[in-house]
C-alpha positions in Angstrom: -15.6 -7.1 -25.5 -14.1 -5.1 -28.2 -10.8 -3.4 -29.0 -7.3 -4.4 -30.1 -5.4 -6.8 -27.8 -2.0 -8.0 -28.9 -2.1 -11.3 -26.9 -3.9 -14.4 -28.0 -7.6 -14.8 -27.3 -8.0 -16.5 -23.9 -4.6 -15.4 -22.6 -3.8 -13.4 -19.5 -2.9 -10.4 -21.6 -6.1 -10.5 -23.6 -8.3 -10.8 -20.5 -6.5 -7.8 -18.9 -6.8 -5.7 -22.0 -10.5 -6.3 -22.5 -11.3 -5.9 -18.8 -9.3 -2.7 -18.7 -11.4 -1.3 -21.6 -14.7 -2.1 -19.8 -13.5 -0.6 -16.5 -12.3 2.5 -18.2 -15.6 2.9 -20.0 -17.3 2.7 -16.6 -15.1 5.5 -15.3 -13.6 3.3 -12.7 -10.3 4.8 -11.5 -7.1 2.8 -12.2 -8.7 0.3 -14.6 -5.5 -1.5 -15.5 -4.6 -2.0 -11.8 -8.1 -3.2 -11.0 -8.1 -5.6 -13.9 -4.9 -7.1 -12.6 -6.3 -7.4 -9.1 -9.4 -9.2 -10.3 -7.6 -11.6 -12.6 -4.8 -12.5 -10.1 -7.5 -13.2 -7.5 -9.5 -15.4 -9.9 -6.4 -17.3 -10.8 -5.1 -17.6 -7.3 -1.7 -16.0 -8.1 0.2 -12.8 -7.3 0.0 -9.9 -9.7 3.8 -10.3 -10.3 3.2 -14.0 -11.3 0.3 -12.9 -13.5 2.4 -10.4 -15.5 5.3 -12.8 -15.9 3.8 -14.4 -19.0 1.0 -12.4 -20.6 0.5 -15.1 -23.3 -0.3 -17.8 -20.7 -3.8 -19.2 -21.0 -6.5 -18.5 -18.4 -8.1 -21.7 -17.2 -11.9 -22.1 -17.7 -12.9 -22.0 -14.1 -10.7 -18.9 -13.4 -12.1 -17.2 -16.6 -15.7 -17.8 -15.3 -14.9 -16.5 -11.8 -13.1 -13.4 -13.3 -16.1 -12.7 -15.6 -18.5 -12.7 -12.6 -16.2 -10.5 -10.5 -15.8 -8.1 -13.4 -19.6 -7.9 -13.9 -20.1 -7.1 -10.2 -17.3 -4.5 -10.2 -18.9 -2.8 -13.2 -22.2 -2.8 -11.2 -20.4 -0.9 -8.4 -19.5 -3.7 -6.0 -16.4 -2.6 -3.9 -13.2 -4.3 -4.8 -12.6 -5.4 -1.2 -15.9 -7.4 -1.3 -14.9 -9.1 -4.5 -11.4 -10.1 -3.4 -12.6 -10.7 0.2 -9.7 -8.8 1.8 -8.4 -5.4 2.6 -5.2 -4.0 4.1 -5.3 -1.9 7.3 -2.3 -0.6 9.3 0.0 -3.7 9.2 -2.8 -6.2 8.9 -4.5 -8.2 6.1 -8.2 -8.5 6.9 -11.0 -10.5 5.5 -14.1 -8.5 4.5 -17.7 -9.2 4.0 -20.9 -7.2 3.3 -21.7 -7.5 7.0 -19.1 -4.8 7.7 -17.7 -1.5 6.4 -14.5 -1.8 4.4 -11.6 -0.5 6.5 -10.2 2.8 5.3 -6.9 4.6 5.6 -8.6 7.6 7.3 -9.4 5.4 10.3 -5.7 4.7 10.9 -5.7 8.2 12.5 -7.3 6.5 15.6 -4.3 4.2 15.9 -1.8 7.1 15.5 -3.7 9.0 18.2 -3.6 6.0 20.5 0.2 5.6 20.1 0.7 9.3 20.9 -1.4 9.0 24.0 0.4 5.9 25.3 4.1 6.1 24.3 4.8 3.5 26.9 3.2 0.6 25.1 3.1 -1.7 28.2 0.9 0.7 30.0 -2.2 -0.4 28.0 -3.6 -3.6 29.5 -7.3 -3.6 28.3 -8.7 -2.3 25.0 -12.3 -2.0 24.0 -13.6 -1.5 20.4 -17.2 -0.6 20.1 -18.7 -1.2 16.7 -15.8 -3.4 15.7 -16.8 -4.4 12.2 -13.9 -6.4 10.7 -12.0 -5.9 13.9 -9.5 -3.6 12.1 -9.1 -1.0 14.8 -8.9 -3.4 17.8 -6.5 -5.7 16.0 -4.2 -2.9 14.8 -4.1 -1.6 18.4 -3.3 -5.1 19.8 -0.4 -5.3 17.3 1.0 -2.1 18.7 0.3 -2.7 22.4 1.8 -6.2 23.1 0.7 -6.5 26.7 -3.0 -5.7 26.0 -6.1 -7.9 25.8 -8.9 -6.6 23.7 -12.7 -6.9 23.5 -14.7 -6.0 20.4 -18.4 -5.6 20.2 -20.7 -5.3 17.2 -24.5 -5.3 16.9 -24.2 -7.6 13.8 -23.4 -11.2 14.8 -21.8 -11.8 11.4 -19.4 -8.9 11.9 -18.3 -10.2 15.3 -17.7 -13.6 13.8 -15.7 -12.0 11.0 -13.6 -10.0 13.4 -12.8 -13.2 15.3 -11.6 -14.9 12.1 -9.5 -11.8 11.3 -7.9 -12.1 14.8 -6.9 -15.7 14.1 -5.8 -14.7 10.6 -3.3 -12.2 12.1 -2.1 -14.4 14.9 -4.0 -12.4 17.5 -6.8 -14.7 18.4 -5.5 -15.6 21.9 -5.4 -11.9 22.9 -9.0 -10.8 22.2 -12.7 -11.8 22.4 -15.6 -10.6 20.2 -19.2 -10.2 21.3 -22.5 -9.4 19.5 -24.4 -6.7 21.3 -25.6 -3.1 21.4 -22.6 -0.9 22.3 -21.5 -1.5 25.9 -24.8 -2.7 27.4 -23.4 -6.0 28.5 -20.0 -4.8 29.6 -18.5 -4.1 33.0 -15.0 -3.3 34.2 -12.6 -0.6 33.1 -10.5 -0.2 30.0 -7.3 1.7 29.4 -8.1 2.4 25.8 -11.5 2.6 24.1 -11.8 2.9 20.3 -14.8 3.3 18.1 -15.7 4.1 14.5 -19.5 4.6 14.9 -22.0 5.2 12.1 -21.9 9.0 11.7 -23.5 9.8 8.3 -26.7 11.9 8.4 -29.6 9.7 7.2 -30.6 12.1 4.5 -27.0 12.2 3.1 -26.6 8.5 2.6 -28.2 8.5 -0.9 -25.6 11.0 -2.0 -22.6 8.9 -1.1 -20.6 7.2 -3.8 -22.8 4.4 -5.3 -20.4 1.6 -4.2 -20.8 2.8 -0.6 -24.5 3.7 -0.6 -25.6 0.5 -2.5 -23.2 -2.1 -1.1 -21.8 -1.3 2.3 -24.1 -2.0 5.4 -26.6 0.7 6.2 -26.4 0.0 9.9 -22.7 0.9 9.9 -23.3 4.2 8.0 -26.5 5.7 9.3 -25.9 8.0 12.2 -29.5 9.2 12.4 -31.1 12.5 11.3 -28.1 14.6 12.7 -25.4 11.9 12.4 -24.9 11.9 16.2 -27.1 9.1 17.5 -24.2 6.7 18.1 -22.2 9.4 19.8 -25.0 9.9 22.3 -24.9 6.2 23.1 -21.1 6.4 23.5 -21.3 9.5 25.7 -23.6 7.6 28.0 -21.2 4.7 28.7 -17.6 6.0 28.4 -17.4 7.5 31.9 -18.1 4.2 33.6 -15.9 2.2 31.2 -12.7 4.2 31.2 -10.0 3.5 33.7 -8.9 6.6 35.7 -6.0 7.3 33.4 -7.8 5.8 30.4 -8.6 7.4 27.1 -11.2 6.9 24.3 -10.5 7.7 20.7 -13.6 8.2 18.5 -13.7 8.5 14.7 -15.4 11.7 13.5 -17.1 12.7 10.2 -16.1 15.9 8.6 -17.1 18.9 10.6 -18.4 16.9 13.6 -15.8 17.8 16.1 -17.6 20.6 17.9 -20.9 18.8 18.2 -19.4 15.5 19.4 -17.1 17.2 21.8 -20.1 19.0 23.3 -21.9 15.7 23.8 -18.9 14.3 25.6 -18.5 17.3 27.9 -22.2 17.3 28.7 -21.8 13.6 29.9 -19.0 14.7 32.3 -16.1 13.7 30.1 -13.1 15.8 29.1 -12.0 16.3 25.5 -8.2 17.0 25.3 -8.2 17.4 21.6 -8.5 15.7 18.2 -6.1 14.3 15.6 -6.3 15.1 11.9 -6.2 12.6 9.1 -4.0 12.9 6.1 -6.6 15.2 4.4 -6.4 17.7 7.3 -9.9 16.7 8.7 -10.3 16.3 12.5 -10.8 12.5 12.4 -10.0 11.2 15.9 -11.5 12.8 18.9 -9.7 12.1 22.2 -11.9 11.7 25.3 -10.8 11.4 28.9 -12.7 10.8 32.3 
């Protein structure tokens, strides 16, 4: 590592300076912030504590951990996989390569659900299909205090991670997580059904940002040749799973609203509308029986 760093070799300040130079050279946005995130995680301290004394030494084990995380970040590994956590809504969630990293755009589903059910106690049963980290279900449970939730994911490791996240956020007694294909093993009716299914067209995956295409799970991205395979599966089960006054909220990819709405209507469902995300994209499709 080259370049001028004012702090002594082996100090917090010197590590941050050199790491920032490498991250900047790799065209990674916000290199100084990312360097702080990596070093604070490696040392097991907050960023505020890290910056309190830039001349403090970095212990050998932390230095080795930091060097390995920095190497992986420069190779494109997502920050959330390196630190093992990601914020979503009001939650702090553990992450793993078994699942997509929760994104702020997906919070549009929670916002839509809150608009649909202003009386929070009216929601008793929530289902999350393709639960991943459990982000959507757990955020909904945090907002609907009378509800019990079920999350389903095809990947057993994802279902297990979601269960750990429920315990991590003191919601473990209000939900259950299953490994399975969509709703094949489920019966009963739900007041609220949520889903962020894979919706990227197969041919478009290679053109995604490298840290997504190379590191996040293909099964959670690939929506088939037209991006709609998962929505067809959902259209086939929502009518039998929704309570009479229930609602489903489905995440959409950009430009998918007309096609997904048509699939739902063809299956005998109603589509009252969609909610936009912060970028103005129709992100959360609302479906009713």
